[in-house]
N, C-alpha and C positions, 0 to 999 in steps of 0.2 A: 504494500500500500504506500506508494511514493507520496501520496498526499496526506500522510499521517503527520498532522501538525497539532500544535496547541489548540488552534481554533476548532479543528475537527473533533478532538477529544472533548473540548468544552461543550461542543454541540451535542455529542452523543451523551455525555453525562447529564446535561440539562434535560434532554429528552427523557432519559431514564428516570429522572426525578418525577416526571409527570406521567410516565407510561404505566399502563396496567400490565405490561409485559414483564416477565422475569428476566428476559435478556433483550437487549437492544443491539442489533448488529447490522452491518452493511451486507448487501448482496450484490455481487459483481457478476460479470460474464463467466467467471470461474466458479461461481456458487457462493455460499455463505462465507463470511469472513469472521469466524468466531474468535480469532485471536485479537481482533480489534473490536471488542464489544464491551458493553457494560452489563455485568451479570449481577442480579439482585441476590442478596444472601438468602432470600426465600426460595431460591432455586436449589439450594444445597441438598435438601431432603429428597427431592425428586431425582436429582442427579445421583445421589448416593444409592437410592433404591434401584435405579437403572443399572448402575455399576454392579450392584450385588446380583442383578439378574443377567449380567454378562454384556451389557452395553459398553462398548469400547470406543466407538466413533463419536466424535464431538457432534457431528450432524445428527446422529441418532439421539444423543442427549438433548439437543435443541428441540427435537420433535416431542419430547416429554413435557416441554414447558410452554408457557404463553410467550411467544416471541413477537417483538416488533421489528420488522425487517425494513431496512432503509435501502432504497434502490438508487439507481443512477441519478434520478432527479434530486435526491437528497445529498449525495456525496460529490456529485460532479462540480459543484461550486467551490469545493475545497481542492480540486485538482487543477490549479491555475495553469500549470505547465502542460496540461494534456498528457501527462506521463502515464496515467493508469490505463493499461490496455486490457487488464483483467487476466493477464498471464503471469 
C-alpha cells in the first residue's frame, strides 16, 4: 500500500470510531487489505473461536465479523502519486 500515510491511517481510525463494523479495511484489485485495517477489540472473541475451529486465513477470519470495506472511491484520494496498482 504505497499510499499508506498518516492521513490514510487517521481516516481509517476515524471511520472505525463511528463504524458498526468490527474491522474497517480497504479492498483493492488484489482483494482485502487486512494488514492495513482497524480491528475492534470486540472482534477478538470471534476470531479466537474461529482459530480454535481451524480458521487460519485472515480473509476467513474477516468473514466471521461485521466488516466495513473501503473500496477505491475511499482510498484513491490518498494515492496522490497513482502508485497503487493493486499488485
